[in-house]
C-alpha positions as MATLAB code, in Angstrom:
seq = 'METMSLSQMMRISIAMPILFVLSVVVAGQALERFYVFWVAQRLPEDLFNRVRHYMKNKDKGAALVLCGQSAGVMSHAFVRILSLPYWSTEKVVETFQLYRQKLHMDLSRRLGLFGTVSFIAPLIGLMGTVLGIMRAFHDLASAGAGGPTVVAAGISEALVATAAGIGLAVMSAVFYNYFTLTVRSRMSTVDLWVFELAQILEELQAKASDGDTLRQI';
ca = [
      81.256   72.351  104.458;
      83.594   69.718  105.859;
      87.235   70.724  105.869;
      89.468   68.471  103.774;
      92.822   67.265  105.030;
      96.008   67.589  103.039;
      95.946   63.911  102.129;
      92.372   64.247  100.857;
      93.359   67.241   98.749;
      96.244   65.299   97.224;
      93.799   62.613   96.101;
      91.483   65.006   94.272;
      93.507   64.873   91.032;
      97.049   64.467   89.756;
      97.303   68.292   89.609;
      97.297   68.666   93.391;
     100.636   66.866   94.033;
     102.175   68.855   91.170;
     100.941   72.143   92.725;
     102.167   71.043   96.137;
     105.656   70.323   94.804;
     105.705   73.657   92.957;
     104.662   75.492   96.106;
     107.524   73.926   98.062;
     109.985   74.851   95.315;
     108.718   78.435   95.204;
     108.853   78.820   98.952;
     112.385   77.404   99.094;
     113.570   79.630   96.260;
     112.025   82.684   97.894;
     113.856   81.955  101.172;
     117.145   81.518   99.234;
     116.626   84.850   97.418;
     115.805   86.640  100.688;
     119.078   85.335  102.113;
     121.015   86.507   99.061;
     119.385   89.931   98.990;
     119.660   90.765  102.669;
     122.723   88.785  103.791;
     125.053   87.468  101.098;
     124.671   90.361   98.608;
     123.501   93.127  100.874;
     124.377   96.557   99.518;
     127.455   97.849  101.384;
     126.227  101.397  101.914;
     128.598  101.925  104.844;
     131.549  100.792  102.733;
     130.687  103.242   99.974;
     130.267  106.123  102.427;
     133.688  105.409  103.984;
     135.396  105.040  100.590;
     133.871  108.312   99.489;
     135.062  109.959  102.714;
     138.611  108.658  102.320;
     138.851  109.741   98.684;
     137.508  113.192   99.439;
     140.332  113.420  101.978;
     142.762  112.160   99.290;
     143.554  109.015  101.303;
     143.604  106.356   98.618;
     145.609  103.969  100.723;
     143.047  103.817  103.526;
     140.281  103.310  100.970;
     142.124  100.387   99.354;
     142.816   98.771  102.723;
     139.160   99.101  103.695;
     137.970   97.554  100.443;
     140.532   94.796  100.670;
     139.217   93.832  104.108;
     135.617   93.696  102.869;
     133.890   90.946  100.942;
     131.458   91.212   98.075;
     131.257   92.284   94.454;
     131.184   96.002   95.230;
     134.322   95.906   97.379;
     136.183   94.173   94.546;
     134.830   96.739   92.100;
     136.023   99.613   94.298;
     139.506   98.069   94.530;
     139.695   97.740   90.751;
     138.464  101.299   90.184;
     140.810  102.835   92.754;
     143.743  100.924   91.268;
     143.273  102.380   87.773;
     146.347  104.223   86.421;
     144.169  107.256   85.660;
     140.597  108.226   86.397;
     137.899  109.550   84.147;
     134.143  109.034   84.265;
     134.191  106.954   81.089;
     137.067  104.741   82.327;
     135.494  104.216   85.775;
     132.092  103.325   84.327;
     133.666  100.994   81.760;
     135.693   99.239   84.488;
     132.600   98.807   86.602;
     130.559   97.106   83.847;
     132.067   93.647   84.521;
     131.235   93.838   88.239;
     127.837   95.317   87.506;
     127.001   92.369   85.250;
     128.166   89.903   87.909;
     126.123   91.617   90.611;
     123.050   91.663   88.370;
     123.464   87.942   87.617;
     123.837   87.128   91.327;
     120.721   89.057   92.259;
     118.492   87.906   89.400;
     119.480   84.229   89.392;
     116.447   81.904   89.006;
     113.927   84.722   89.326;
     112.283   83.427   86.152;
     111.008   80.483   88.221;
     108.487   82.794   89.937;
     107.256   84.182   86.641;
     106.923   80.725   85.129;
     104.999   79.296   88.119;
     102.685   82.337   88.226;
     101.767   81.578   84.593;
     101.397   77.792   84.667;
      99.933   77.265   88.152;
      96.368   78.400   87.221;
      96.504   76.190   84.113;
      97.585   73.189   86.159;
      94.814   73.923   88.653;
      92.267   74.211   85.851;
      93.442   70.919   84.420;
      92.967   69.313   87.818;
      89.455   70.745   88.066;
      88.498   69.446   84.619;
      89.847   65.992   85.446;
      88.022   66.034   88.785;
      84.715   66.986   87.179;
      85.161   64.306   84.545;
      85.746   61.743   87.292;
      82.721   62.984   89.246;
      80.410   62.591   86.266;
      81.961   59.237   85.431;
      81.341   57.960   88.949;
      77.809   59.333   88.796;
      77.153   57.546   85.490;
      78.647   54.315   86.778;
      76.499   54.388   89.898;
      73.400   55.023   87.864;
      71.846   57.025   90.664;
      72.382   60.294   92.360;
      71.246   63.885   92.225;
      72.420   67.470   92.245;
      73.856   67.040   95.740;
      76.189   64.265   94.627;
      77.287   66.194   91.555;
      77.808   69.401   93.521;
      79.964   67.609   96.064;
      82.237   66.208   93.339;
      82.512   69.556   91.552;
      83.283   71.431   94.764;
      86.133   69.048   95.485;
      87.426   69.421   91.946;
      87.415   73.216   92.204;
      89.933   72.964   95.020;
      92.602   72.384   92.350;
      91.749   75.665   90.591;
      91.791   77.563   93.920;
      95.176   76.050   94.783;
      96.572   76.965   91.374;
      95.344   80.567   91.628;
      96.731   80.889   95.155;
     100.134   79.598   94.086;
     100.103   81.928   91.063;
      99.367   84.952   93.246;
     102.155   84.066   95.675;
     104.636   83.534   92.841;
     103.658   86.791   91.122;
     104.165   88.718   94.380;
     107.623   87.198   94.827;
     108.525   87.859   91.189;
     107.518   91.521   91.295;
     109.183   92.098   94.666;
     112.510   90.581   93.668;
     112.653   92.120   90.171;
     111.816   95.583   91.492;
     114.401   95.170   94.236;
     117.044   94.147   91.671;
     116.185   97.200   89.579;
     116.396   99.469   92.613;
     119.736   98.063   93.728;
     121.285   98.300   90.291;
     120.208  101.940   90.063;
     121.740  102.553   93.483;
     125.141  101.077   92.615;
     125.126  102.974   89.321;
     124.654  106.214   91.268;
     127.461  105.207   93.614;
     129.850  104.624   90.757;
     128.937  107.875   88.990;
     129.406  109.810   92.208;
     132.755  108.091   92.882;
     133.828  108.764   89.292;
     133.195  112.463   89.721;
     135.233  112.541   92.927;
     138.093  110.634   91.307;
     138.011  112.788   88.221;
     138.305  115.930   90.372;
     141.235  114.337   92.229;
     142.822  113.459   88.897;
     142.582  117.098   87.815;
     144.091  118.330   91.095;
     146.866  115.740   90.830;
     147.815  117.094   87.446;
     148.228  120.461   89.146;
     150.793  119.027   91.560;
     148.539  117.756   94.320;
     149.167  114.150   95.489;
     147.203  111.359   97.038;
     148.274  109.494  100.139;
     149.113  105.967   99.002;
     149.529  102.788  100.943;
];
């Protein structure tokens, strides 16, 4: 079978340019999400560990300075939590909800694109195949001559659109599942961080009521 060039594939049916554009959009969006997940909104595990260490040593001032020098949603959340007039698990969790929602929105932005493309790409490819087969039979009828070889060649070219649609759908589904599962995992991680920090702060609150003090800035 002769290998078709990209330009030849684009001429098979109108579905092929549409699938090509969608594939470029999906690839670009995937790169943008990888950047957000692993660079811009990377989970600050080291920051949490140091904040937890400072608070266990009753050094609230050092923890606030560290968070103030850091960037990101979680550092802002830690500053807000540590600055509360009193600490309780309910109050800490309630305070964190605003930052949790913002983090979730930042991580899940435009992930629906992958789900949408994974659904419509096979349909677009099938439409391209149907249109290609219709054109093949129309050309065969217009020529008034031909045989199974001619028909098979036209159908094989038309099926390229279905294959392209399925391939794009698989790629989009993989990206969608990866990113959504990663979002779910990260949100569970930050929830555990906040619950653990709330327990530490609540214990410090109880000790403070007994006359113990925290080192402030």
